[in-house]
PQR file with spaces between the fields and no chain letter, atoms N, CA, C, O and H, PARSE charges and radii, in Angstrom:
ATOM       1  N    MET     1       0.835   -1.183    0.000 -0.4000 1.5000
ATOM       2  CA   MET     1       0.000    0.000    0.000 -0.0000 2.0000
ATOM       3  C    MET     1       0.887    1.255    0.000  0.5500 1.7000
ATOM       4  O    MET     1       1.902    1.306    0.695 -0.5500 1.4000
ATOM       5  N    ILE     2       0.500    2.240   -0.768 -0.4000 1.5000
ATOM       6  CA   ILE     2       1.253    3.483   -0.880 -0.0000 2.0000
ATOM       7  C    ILE     2       0.807    4.429    0.229  0.5500 1.7000
ATOM       8  O    ILE     2      -0.381    4.694    0.412 -0.5500 1.4000
ATOM       9  H    ILE     2      -0.325    2.198   -1.332  0.4000 1.0000
ATOM      10  N    THR     3       1.794    4.925    0.959 -0.4000 1.5000
ATOM      11  CA   THR     3       1.472    5.862    2.028 -0.0000 2.0000
ATOM      12  C    THR     3       1.636    7.288    1.530  0.5500 1.7000
ATOM      13  O    THR     3       2.297    7.536    0.522 -0.5500 1.4000
ATOM      14  H    THR     3       2.759    4.709    0.810  0.4000 1.0000
ATOM      15  N    HIS     4       1.030    8.212    2.244 -0.4000 1.5000
ATOM      16  CA   HIS     4       1.146    9.632    1.889 -0.0000 2.0000
ATOM      17  C    HIS     4       2.610   10.068    1.954  0.5500 1.7000
ATOM      18  O    HIS     4       3.057   10.864    1.128 -0.5500 1.4000
ATOM      19  H    HIS     4       0.493    8.010    3.063  0.4000 1.0000
ATOM      20  N    SER     5       3.355    9.554    2.927 -0.4000 1.5000
ATOM      21  CA   SER     5       4.759    9.951    3.063 -0.0000 2.0000
ATOM      22  C    SER     5       5.581    9.479    1.866  0.5500 1.7000
ATOM      23  O    SER     5       6.536   10.153    1.480 -0.5500 1.4000
ATOM      24  H    SER     5       2.992    8.907    3.599  0.4000 1.0000
ATOM      25  N    GLN     6       5.232    8.331    1.266 -0.4000 1.5000
ATOM      26  CA   GLN     6       5.942    7.870    0.065 -0.0000 2.0000
ATOM      27  C    GLN     6       5.653    8.804   -1.098  0.5500 1.7000
ATOM      28  O    GLN     6       6.554    9.110   -1.879 -0.5500 1.4000
ATOM      29  H    GLN     6       4.457    7.783    1.580  0.4000 1.0000
ATOM      30  N    ASP     7       4.405    9.264   -1.229 -0.4000 1.5000
ATOM      31  CA   ASP     7       4.055   10.219   -2.276 -0.0000 2.0000
ATOM      32  C    ASP     7       4.847   11.510   -2.107  0.5500 1.7000
ATOM      33  O    ASP     7       5.428   12.019   -3.066 -0.5500 1.4000
ATOM      34  H    ASP     7       3.673    9.015   -0.595  0.4000 1.0000
ATOM      35  N    VAL     8       4.869   12.028   -0.903 -0.4000 1.5000
ATOM      36  CA   VAL     8       5.583   13.263   -0.620 -0.0000 2.0000
ATOM      37  C    VAL     8       7.072   13.071   -0.853  0.5500 1.7000
ATOM      38  O    VAL     8       7.738   13.977   -1.352 -0.5500 1.4000
ATOM      39  H    VAL     8       4.397   11.615   -0.124  0.4000 1.0000
ATOM      40  N    ASP     9       7.605   11.908   -0.500 -0.4000 1.5000
ATOM      41  CA   ASP     9       9.030   11.634   -0.616 -0.0000 2.0000
ATOM      42  C    ASP     9       9.507   11.749   -2.057  0.5500 1.7000
ATOM      43  O    ASP     9      10.489   12.444   -2.317 -0.5500 1.4000
ATOM      44  H    ASP     9       7.063   11.172   -0.094  0.4000 1.0000
ATOM      45  N    TRP    10       8.838   11.083   -3.007 -0.4000 1.5000
ATOM      46  CA   TRP    10       9.337   11.135   -4.384 -0.0000 2.0000
ATOM      47  C    TRP    10       9.164   12.525   -4.979  0.5500 1.7000
ATOM      48  O    TRP    10       9.983   12.954   -5.792 -0.5500 1.4000
ATOM      49  H    TRP    10       8.040   10.518   -2.796  0.4000 1.0000
ATOM      50  N    VAL    11       8.108   13.233   -4.586 -0.4000 1.5000
ATOM      51  CA   VAL    11       7.899   14.587   -5.081 -0.0000 2.0000
ATOM      52  C    VAL    11       9.009   15.504   -4.567  0.5500 1.7000
ATOM      53  O    VAL    11       9.550   16.320   -5.313 -0.5500 1.4000
ATOM      54  H    VAL    11       7.443   12.884   -3.926  0.4000 1.0000
ATOM      55  N    SER    12       9.334   15.363   -3.303 -0.4000 1.5000
ATOM      56  CA   SER    12      10.395   16.165   -2.699 -0.0000 2.0000
ATOM      57  C    SER    12      11.734   15.902   -3.381  0.5500 1.7000
ATOM      58  O    SER    12      12.479   16.836   -3.680 -0.5500 1.4000
ATOM      59  H    SER    12       8.894   14.700   -2.696  0.4000 1.0000
ATOM      60  N    ILE    13      12.034   14.641   -3.623 -0.4000 1.5000
ATOM      61  CA   ILE    13      13.285   14.287   -4.293 -0.0000 2.0000
ATOM      62  C    ILE    13      13.298   14.843   -5.713  0.5500 1.7000
ATOM      63  O    ILE    13      14.319   15.365   -6.161 -0.5500 1.4000
ATOM      64  H    ILE    13      11.430   13.882   -3.380  0.4000 1.0000
ATOM      65  N    ALA    14      12.184   14.738   -6.422 -0.4000 1.5000
ATOM      66  CA   ALA    14      12.106   15.257   -7.795 -0.0000 2.0000
ATOM      67  C    ALA    14      12.332   16.762   -7.828  0.5500 1.7000
ATOM      68  O    ALA    14      12.975   17.275   -8.744 -0.5500 1.4000
ATOM      69  H    ALA    14      11.355   14.314   -6.058  0.4000 1.0000
ATOM      70  N    GLU    15      11.808   17.466   -6.838 -0.4000 1.5000
ATOM      71  CA   GLU    15      12.034   18.911   -6.757 -0.0000 2.0000
ATOM      72  C    GLU    15      13.521   19.209   -6.556  0.5500 1.7000
ATOM      73  O    GLU    15      14.055   20.141   -7.157 -0.5500 1.4000
ATOM      74  H    GLU    15      11.286   17.049   -6.095  0.4000 1.0000
ATOM      75  N    GLN    16      14.179   18.426   -5.720 -0.4000 1.5000
ATOM      76  CA   GLN    16      15.612   18.609   -5.494 -0.0000 2.0000
ATOM      77  C    GLN    16      16.402   18.327   -6.775  0.5500 1.7000
ATOM      78  O    GLN    16      17.349   19.044   -7.099 -0.5500 1.4000
ATOM      79  H    GLN    16      13.745   17.669   -5.231  0.4000 1.0000
ATOM      80  N    VAL    17      16.001   17.273   -7.499 -0.4000 1.5000
ATOM      81  CA   VAL    17      16.662   16.920   -8.760 -0.0000 2.0000
ATOM      82  C    VAL    17      16.563   18.074   -9.752  0.5500 1.7000
ATOM      83  O    VAL    17      17.514   18.357  -10.481 -0.5500 1.4000
ATOM      84  H    VAL    17      15.232   16.691   -7.236  0.4000 1.0000
ATOM      85  N    SER    18      15.418   18.734   -9.777 -0.4000 1.5000
ATOM      86  CA   SER    18      15.184   19.781  -10.773 -0.0000 2.0000
ATOM      87  C    SER    18      16.077   21.004  -10.601  0.5500 1.7000
ATOM      88  O    SER    18      16.247   21.778  -11.543 -0.5500 1.4000
ATOM      89  H    SER    18      14.646   18.504   -9.185  0.4000 1.0000
ATOM      90  N    VAL    19      16.651   21.191   -9.415 -0.4000 1.5000
ATOM      91  CA   VAL    19      17.475   22.375   -9.180 -0.0000 2.0000
ATOM      92  C    VAL    19      18.939   22.062   -8.878  0.5500 1.7000
ATOM      93  O    VAL    19      19.760   22.975   -8.803 -0.5500 1.4000
ATOM      94  H    VAL    19      16.513   20.562   -8.650  0.4000 1.0000
ATOM      95  N    GLU    20      19.274   20.785   -8.703 -0.4000 1.5000
ATOM      96  CA   GLU    20      20.644   20.430   -8.331 -0.0000 2.0000
ATOM      97  C    GLU    20      21.599   20.655   -9.496  0.5500 1.7000
ATOM      98  O    GLU    20      21.330   20.232  -10.621 -0.5500 1.4000
ATOM      99  H    GLU    20      18.607   20.043   -8.764  0.4000 1.0000
ATOM     100  N    MET    21      22.700   21.314   -9.222 -0.4000 1.5000
ATOM     101  CA   MET    21      23.691   21.618  -10.258 -0.0000 2.0000
ATOM     102  C    MET    21      24.927   20.725  -10.170  0.5500 1.7000
ATOM     103  O    MET    21      25.619   20.532  -11.170 -0.5500 1.4000
ATOM     104  H    MET    21      22.918   21.656   -8.308  0.4000 1.0000
ATOM     105  N    ASP    22      25.210   20.183   -8.998 -0.4000 1.5000
ATOM     106  CA   ASP    22      26.380   19.335   -8.797 -0.0000 2.0000
ATOM     107  C    ASP    22      26.086   17.939   -9.343  0.5500 1.7000
ATOM     108  O    ASP    22      25.133   17.290   -8.913 -0.5500 1.4000
ATOM     109  H    ASP    22      24.648   20.340   -8.186  0.4000 1.0000
ATOM     110  N    SER    23      26.906   17.479  -10.289 -0.4000 1.5000
ATOM     111  CA   SER    23      26.621   16.207  -10.962 -0.0000 2.0000
ATOM     112  C    SER    23      26.683   15.008  -10.017  0.5500 1.7000
ATOM     113  O    SER    23      25.912   14.063  -10.184 -0.5500 1.4000
ATOM     114  H    SER    23      27.680   18.006  -10.638  0.4000 1.0000
ATOM     115  N    ALA    24      27.568   15.022   -9.043 -0.4000 1.5000
ATOM     116  CA   ALA    24      27.654   13.907   -8.094 -0.0000 2.0000
ATOM     117  C    ALA    24      26.402   13.854   -7.216  0.5500 1.7000
ATOM     118  O    ALA    24      25.838   12.782   -6.994 -0.5500 1.4000
ATOM     119  H    ALA    24      28.195   15.790   -8.907  0.4000 1.0000
ATOM     120  N    LYS    25      25.976   15.012   -6.721 -0.4000 1.5000
ATOM     121  CA   LYS    25      24.759   15.072   -5.909 -0.0000 2.0000
ATOM     122  C    LYS    25      23.536   14.719   -6.751  0.5500 1.7000
ATOM     123  O    LYS    25      22.614   14.061   -6.270 -0.5500 1.4000
ATOM     124  H    LYS    25      26.434   15.882   -6.901  0.4000 1.0000
ATOM     125  N    LEU    26      23.535   15.159   -8.007 -0.4000 1.5000
ATOM     126  CA   LEU    26      22.425   14.853   -8.904 -0.0000 2.0000
ATOM     127  C    LEU    26      22.289   13.353   -9.117  0.5500 1.7000
ATOM     128  O    LEU    26      21.182   12.817   -9.103 -0.5500 1.4000
ATOM     129  H    LEU    26      24.284   15.693   -8.397  0.4000 1.0000
ATOM     130  N    ALA    27      23.413   12.680   -9.314 -0.4000 1.5000
ATOM     131  CA   ALA    27      23.389   11.222   -9.508 -0.0000 2.0000
ATOM     132  C    ALA    27      22.796   10.519   -8.290  0.5500 1.7000
ATOM     133  O    ALA    27      22.015    9.579   -8.433 -0.5500 1.4000
ATOM     134  H    ALA    27      24.313   13.116   -9.326  0.4000 1.0000
ATOM     135  N    ILE    28      23.161   10.969   -7.105 -0.4000 1.5000
ATOM     136  CA   ILE    28      22.627   10.383   -5.872 -0.0000 2.0000
ATOM     137  C    ILE    28      21.125   10.630   -5.776  0.5500 1.7000
ATOM     138  O    ILE    28      20.361    9.727   -5.434 -0.5500 1.4000
ATOM     139  H    ILE    28      23.796   11.733   -6.988  0.4000 1.0000
ATOM     140  N    LEU    29      20.707   11.853   -6.079 -0.4000 1.5000
ATOM     141  CA   LEU    29      19.283   12.177   -6.018 -0.0000 2.0000
ATOM     142  C    LEU    29      18.469   11.377   -7.029  0.5500 1.7000
ATOM     143  O    LEU    29      17.368   10.921   -6.721 -0.5500 1.4000
ATOM     144  H    LEU    29      21.327   12.587   -6.358  0.4000 1.0000
ATOM     145  N    VAL    30      19.009   11.205   -8.235 -0.4000 1.5000
ATOM     146  CA   VAL    30      18.298   10.424   -9.254 -0.0000 2.0000
ATOM     147  C    VAL    30      18.153    8.982   -8.799  0.5500 1.7000
ATOM     148  O    VAL    30      17.101    8.372   -8.992 -0.5500 1.4000
ATOM     149  H    VAL    30      19.903   11.576   -8.486  0.4000 1.0000
ATOM     150  N    LYS    31      19.199    8.435   -8.198 -0.4000 1.5000
ATOM     151  CA   LYS    31      19.122    7.063   -7.684 -0.0000 2.0000
ATOM     152  C    LYS    31      18.059    6.960   -6.592  0.5500 1.7000
ATOM     153  O    LYS    31      17.283    6.005   -6.563 -0.5500 1.4000
ATOM     154  H    LYS    31      20.054    8.930   -8.041  0.4000 1.0000
ATOM     155  N    ARG    32      18.025    7.951   -5.690 -0.4000 1.5000
ATOM     156  CA   ARG    32      16.997    7.973   -4.644 -0.0000 2.0000
ATOM     157  C    ARG    32      15.601    8.087   -5.239  0.5500 1.7000
ATOM     158  O    ARG    32      14.662    7.444   -4.769 -0.5500 1.4000
ATOM     159  H    ARG    32      18.656    8.727   -5.713  0.4000 1.0000
ATOM     160  N    LEU    33      15.469    8.910   -6.275 -0.4000 1.5000
ATOM     161  CA   LEU    33      14.175    9.078   -6.937 -0.0000 2.0000
ATOM     162  C    LEU    33      13.723    7.766   -7.571  0.5500 1.7000
ATOM     163  O    LEU    33      12.559    7.385   -7.453 -0.5500 1.4000
ATOM     164  H    LEU    33      16.232    9.433   -6.657  0.4000 1.0000
ATOM     165  N    CYS    34      14.632    7.085   -8.235 -0.4000 1.5000
ATOM     166  CA   CYS    34      14.293    5.785   -8.844 -0.0000 2.0000
ATOM     167  C    CYS    34      13.835    4.790   -7.785  0.5500 1.7000
ATOM     168  O    CYS    34      12.852    4.077   -7.985 -0.5500 1.4000
ATOM     169  H    CYS    34      15.578    7.395   -8.330  0.4000 1.0000
ATOM     170  N    HIS    35      14.540    4.740   -6.665 -0.4000 1.5000
ATOM     171  CA   HIS    35      14.142    3.829   -5.588 -0.0000 2.0000
ATOM     172  C    HIS    35      12.768    4.199   -5.032  0.5500 1.7000
ATOM     173  O    HIS    35      11.945    3.324   -4.761 -0.5500 1.4000
ATOM     174  H    HIS    35      15.339    5.320   -6.502  0.4000 1.0000
ATOM     175  N    ALA    36      12.527    5.492   -4.866 -0.4000 1.5000
ATOM     176  CA   ALA    36      11.228    5.931   -4.345 -0.0000 2.0000
ATOM     177  C    ALA    36      10.101    5.569   -5.311  0.5500 1.7000
ATOM     178  O    ALA    36       9.031    5.133   -4.885 -0.5500 1.4000
ATOM     179  H    ALA    36      13.195    6.203   -5.086  0.4000 1.0000
ATOM     180  N    LEU    37      10.342    5.750   -6.610 -0.4000 1.5000
ATOM     181  CA   LEU    37       9.309    5.405   -7.596 -0.0000 2.0000
ATOM     182  C    LEU    37       9.118    3.900   -7.710  0.5500 1.7000
ATOM     183  O    LEU    37       7.996    3.424   -7.883 -0.5500 1.4000
ATOM     184  H    LEU    37      11.211    6.104   -6.956  0.4000 1.0000
ATOM     185  N    ASP    38      10.229    3.139   -7.613 -0.4000 1.5000
ATOM     186  CA   ASP    38      10.105    1.682   -7.619 -0.0000 2.0000
ATOM     187  C    ASP    38       9.290    1.206   -6.420  0.5500 1.7000
ATOM     188  O    ASP    38       8.491    0.277   -6.537 -0.5500 1.4000
ATOM     189  H    ASP    38      11.141    3.525   -7.473  0.4000 1.0000
ATOM     190  N    ALA    39       9.490    1.839   -5.280 -0.4000 1.5000
ATOM     191  CA   ALA    39       8.727    1.468   -4.089 -0.0000 2.0000
ATOM     192  C    ALA    39       7.253    1.763   -4.295  0.5500 1.7000
ATOM     193  O    ALA    39       6.389    1.057   -3.774 -0.5500 1.4000
ATOM     194  H    ALA    39      10.139    2.594   -5.186  0.4000 1.0000
ATOM     195  N    ARG    40       6.974    2.801   -5.052 -0.4000 1.5000
ATOM     196  CA   ARG    40       5.589    3.197   -5.312 -0.0000 2.0000
ATOM     197  C    ARG    40       4.927    2.294   -6.353  0.5500 1.7000
ATOM     198  O    ARG    40       3.785    1.871   -6.170 -0.5500 1.4000
ATOM     199  H    ARG    40       7.676    3.374   -5.475  0.4000 1.0000
ATOM     200  N    HIS    41       5.626    2.003   -7.426 -0.4000 1.5000
ATOM     201  CA   HIS    41       5.035    1.283   -8.552 -0.0000 2.0000
ATOM     202  C    HIS    41       5.609   -0.103   -8.779  0.5500 1.7000
ATOM     203  O    HIS    41       5.036   -0.887   -9.536 -0.5500 1.4000
ATOM     204  H    HIS    41       6.553    2.347   -7.575  0.4000 1.0000
ATOM     205  N    GLY    42       6.703   -0.418   -8.156 -0.4000 1.5000
ATOM     206  CA   GLY    42       7.402   -1.658   -8.445 -0.0000 2.0000
ATOM     207  C    GLY    42       8.343   -1.427   -9.625  0.5500 1.7000
ATOM     208  O    GLY    42       8.092   -0.558  -10.459 -0.5500 1.4000
ATOM     209  H    GLY    42       7.169    0.218   -7.541  0.4000 1.0000
ATOM     210  N    PRO    43       9.410   -2.194   -9.695 -0.5600 1.5000
ATOM     211  CA   PRO    43      10.374   -2.002  -10.786  0.2800 2.0000
ATOM     212  C    PRO    43       9.736   -2.326  -12.141  0.5500 1.7000
ATOM     213  O    PRO    43       8.884   -3.210  -12.231 -0.5500 1.4000
ATOM     214  N    PRO    44      10.147   -1.614  -13.189 -0.5600 1.5000
ATOM     215  CA   PRO    44       9.572   -1.885  -14.504  0.2800 2.0000
ATOM     216  C    PRO    44      10.047   -3.239  -15.045  0.5500 1.7000
ATOM     217  O    PRO    44      11.107   -3.736  -14.666 -0.5500 1.4000
ATOM     218  N    ALA    45       9.261   -3.808  -15.912 -0.4000 1.5000
ATOM     219  CA   ALA    45       9.653   -5.049  -16.573 -0.0000 2.0000
ATOM     220  C    ALA    45      10.821   -4.751  -17.507  0.5500 1.7000
ATOM     221  O    ALA    45      10.940   -3.640  -18.024 -0.5500 1.4000
ATOM     222  H    ALA    45       8.400   -3.404  -16.219  0.4000 1.0000
ATOM     223  N    LEU    46      11.672   -5.732  -17.720 -0.4000 1.5000
ATOM     224  CA   LEU    46      12.852   -5.546  -18.552 -0.0000 2.0000
ATOM     225  C    LEU    46      12.480   -5.075  -19.948  0.5500 1.7000
ATOM     226  O    LEU    46      13.148   -4.197  -20.494 -0.5500 1.4000
ATOM     227  H    LEU    46      11.575   -6.635  -17.301  0.4000 1.0000
ATOM     228  N    ASP    47      11.431   -5.636  -20.542 -0.4000 1.5000
ATOM     229  CA   ASP    47      11.012   -5.230  -21.886 -0.0000 2.0000
ATOM     230  C    ASP    47      10.585   -3.760  -21.909  0.5500 1.7000
ATOM     231  O    ASP    47      10.899   -3.036  -22.854 -0.5500 1.4000
ATOM     232  H    ASP    47      10.888   -6.350  -20.099  0.4000 1.0000
ATOM     233  N    GLN    48       9.878   -3.326  -20.882 -0.4000 1.5000
ATOM     234  CA   GLN    48       9.453   -1.928  -20.823 -0.0000 2.0000
ATOM     235  C    GLN    48      10.655   -1.017  -20.676  0.5500 1.7000
ATOM     236  O    GLN    48      10.708    0.039  -21.307 -0.5500 1.4000
ATOM     237  H    GLN    48       9.623   -3.915  -20.115  0.4000 1.0000
ATOM     238  N    THR    49      11.616   -1.400  -19.861 -0.4000 1.5000
ATOM     239  CA   THR    49      12.826   -0.596  -19.693 -0.0000 2.0000
ATOM     240  C    THR    49      13.564   -0.455  -21.011  0.5500 1.7000
ATOM     241  O    THR    49      14.037    0.631  -21.347 -0.5500 1.4000
ATOM     242  H    THR    49      11.574   -2.258  -19.349  0.4000 1.0000
ATOM     243  N    LYS    50      13.664   -1.542  -21.758 -0.4000 1.5000
ATOM     244  CA   LYS    50      14.347   -1.509  -23.056 -0.0000 2.0000
ATOM     245  C    LYS    50      13.608   -0.568  -24.016  0.5500 1.7000
ATOM     246  O    LYS    50      14.248    0.207  -24.727 -0.5500 1.4000
ATOM     247  H    LYS    50      13.280   -2.424  -21.485  0.4000 1.0000
ATOM     248  N    ARG    51      12.274   -0.624  -24.046 -0.4000 1.5000
ATOM     249  CA   ARG    51      11.498    0.266  -24.908 -0.0000 2.0000
ATOM     250  C    ARG    51      11.678    1.726  -24.491  0.5500 1.7000
ATOM     251  O    ARG    51      11.801    2.613  -25.336 -0.5500 1.4000
ATOM     252  H    ARG    51      11.754   -1.254  -23.469  0.4000 1.0000
ATOM     253  N    ASP    52      11.693    1.961  -23.178 -0.4000 1.5000
ATOM     254  CA   ASP    52      11.888    3.328  -22.685 -0.0000 2.0000
ATOM     255  C    ASP    52      13.246    3.873  -23.118  0.5500 1.7000
ATOM     256  O    ASP    52      13.342    5.020  -23.553 -0.5500 1.4000
ATOM     257  H    ASP    52      11.594    1.240  -22.492  0.4000 1.0000
ATOM     258  N    ILE    53      14.282    3.069  -23.003 -0.4000 1.5000
ATOM     259  CA   ILE    53      15.630    3.498  -23.398 -0.0000 2.0000
ATOM     260  C    ILE    53      15.675    3.789  -24.887  0.5500 1.7000
ATOM     261  O    ILE    53      16.263    4.786  -25.306 -0.5500 1.4000
ATOM     262  H    ILE    53      14.204    2.137  -22.649  0.4000 1.0000
ATOM     263  N    GLU    54      15.063    2.934  -25.689 -0.4000 1.5000
ATOM     264  CA   GLU    54      15.041    3.146  -27.138 -0.0000 2.0000
ATOM     265  C    GLU    54      14.292    4.432  -27.484  0.5500 1.7000
ATOM     266  O    GLU    54      14.714    5.174  -28.371 -0.5500 1.4000
ATOM     267  H    GLU    54      14.585    2.124  -25.349  0.4000 1.0000
ATOM     268  N    GLN    55      13.205    4.697  -26.803 -0.4000 1.5000
ATOM     269  CA   GLN    55      12.423    5.907  -27.061 -0.0000 2.0000
ATOM     270  C    GLN    55      13.223    7.164  -26.667  0.5500 1.7000
ATOM     271  O    GLN    55      13.225    8.152  -27.400 -0.5500 1.4000
ATOM     272  H    GLN    55      12.862    4.094  -26.082  0.4000 1.0000
ATOM     273  N    ILE    56      13.883    7.122  -25.538 -0.4000 1.5000
ATOM     274  CA   ILE    56      14.699    8.258  -25.093 -0.0000 2.0000
ATOM     275  C    ILE    56      15.841    8.497  -26.074  0.5500 1.7000
ATOM     276  O    ILE    56      16.125    9.639  -26.435 -0.5500 1.4000
ATOM     277  H    ILE    56      13.881    6.319  -24.942  0.4000 1.0000
ATOM     278  N    THR    57      16.488    7.430  -26.500 -0.4000 1.5000
ATOM     279  CA   THR    57      17.599    7.548  -27.450 -0.0000 2.0000
ATOM     280  C    THR    57      17.119    8.149  -28.765  0.5500 1.7000
ATOM     281  O    THR    57      17.772    9.028  -29.326 -0.5500 1.4000
ATOM     282  H    THR    57      16.257    6.503  -26.207  0.4000 1.0000
ATOM     283  N    ALA    58      15.987    7.676  -29.251 -0.4000 1.5000
ATOM     284  CA   ALA    58      15.454    8.190  -30.516 -0.0000 2.0000
ATOM     285  C    ALA    58      15.090    9.665  -30.414  0.5500 1.7000
ATOM     286  O    ALA    58      15.375   10.444  -31.323 -0.5500 1.4000
ATOM     287  H    ALA    58      15.457    6.961  -28.795  0.4000 1.0000
ATOM     288  N    SER    59      14.458   10.048  -29.301 -0.4000 1.5000
ATOM     289  CA   SER    59      14.079   11.455  -29.182 -0.0000 2.0000
ATOM     290  C    SER    59      15.276   12.348  -28.945  0.5500 1.7000
ATOM     291  O    SER    59      15.271   13.499  -29.383 -0.5500 1.4000
ATOM     292  H    SER    59      14.227    9.415  -28.562  0.4000 1.0000
ATOM     293  N    SER    60      16.296   11.864  -28.273 -0.4000 1.5000
ATOM     294  CA   SER    60      17.492   12.703  -28.076 -0.0000 2.0000
ATOM     295  C    SER    60      18.278   12.853  -29.363  0.5500 1.7000
ATOM     296  O    SER    60      18.926   13.879  -29.569 -0.5500 1.4000
ATOM     297  H    SER    60      16.300   10.929  -27.917  0.4000 1.0000
ATOM     298  N    GLN    61      18.236   11.850  -30.238 -0.4000 1.5000
ATOM     299  CA   GLN    61      18.888   11.957  -31.551 -0.0000 2.0000
ATOM     300  C    GLN    61      18.150   12.956  -32.431  0.5500 1.7000
ATOM     301  O    GLN    61      18.760   13.675  -33.222 -0.5500 1.4000
ATOM     302  H    GLN    61      17.709   11.017  -30.071  0.4000 1.0000
ATOM     303  N    GLY    62      16.836   12.990  -32.285 -0.4000 1.5000
ATOM     304  CA   GLY    62      16.030   13.944  -33.038 -0.0000 2.0000
ATOM     305  C    GLY    62      16.298   15.371  -32.615  0.5500 1.7000
ATOM     306  O    GLY    62      16.212   16.284  -33.436 -0.5500 1.4000
ATOM     307  H    GLY    62      16.341   12.405  -31.643  0.4000 1.0000
ATOM     308  N    LEU    63      16.622   15.582  -31.348 -0.4000 1.5000
ATOM     309  CA   LEU    63      16.912   16.913  -30.845 -0.0000 2.0000
ATOM     310  C    LEU    63      18.276   17.416  -31.331  0.5500 1.7000
ATOM     311  O    LEU    63      18.466   18.614  -31.541 -0.5500 1.4000
ATOM     312  H    LEU    63      16.692   14.841  -30.681  0.4000 1.0000
ATOM     313  N    SER    64      19.211   16.497  -31.504 -0.4000 1.5000
ATOM     314  CA   SER    64      20.557   16.912  -31.896 -0.0000 2.0000
ATOM     315  C    SER    64      20.712   17.031  -33.406  0.5500 1.7000
ATOM     316  O    SER    64      21.740   17.513  -33.881 -0.5500 1.4000
ATOM     317  H    SER    64      19.058   15.524  -31.333  0.4000 1.0000
ATOM     318  N    ALA    65      19.725   16.609  -34.156 -0.4000 1.5000
ATOM     319  CA   ALA    65      19.803   16.654  -35.623 -0.0000 2.0000
ATOM     320  C    ALA    65      19.529   18.040  -36.153  0.5500 1.7000
ATOM     321  O    ALA    65      19.555   18.254  -37.365 -0.5500 1.4000
ATOM     322  H    ALA    65      18.889   16.217  -33.770  0.4000 1.0000
């Protein structure tokens, strides 16, 4: 069951991620955010993760073209 504190936790971490400038701190925050979201939704299936990576790669290539 998802608690209110878990909802607040990932939102708080996401807000910190959005303003963090230090790459080392950002990496730690992103890892914490992933763990918080996994706790909320469960880890994604491997096939979904692969599709997500392919979609991100395709859209980032489109931006650099």
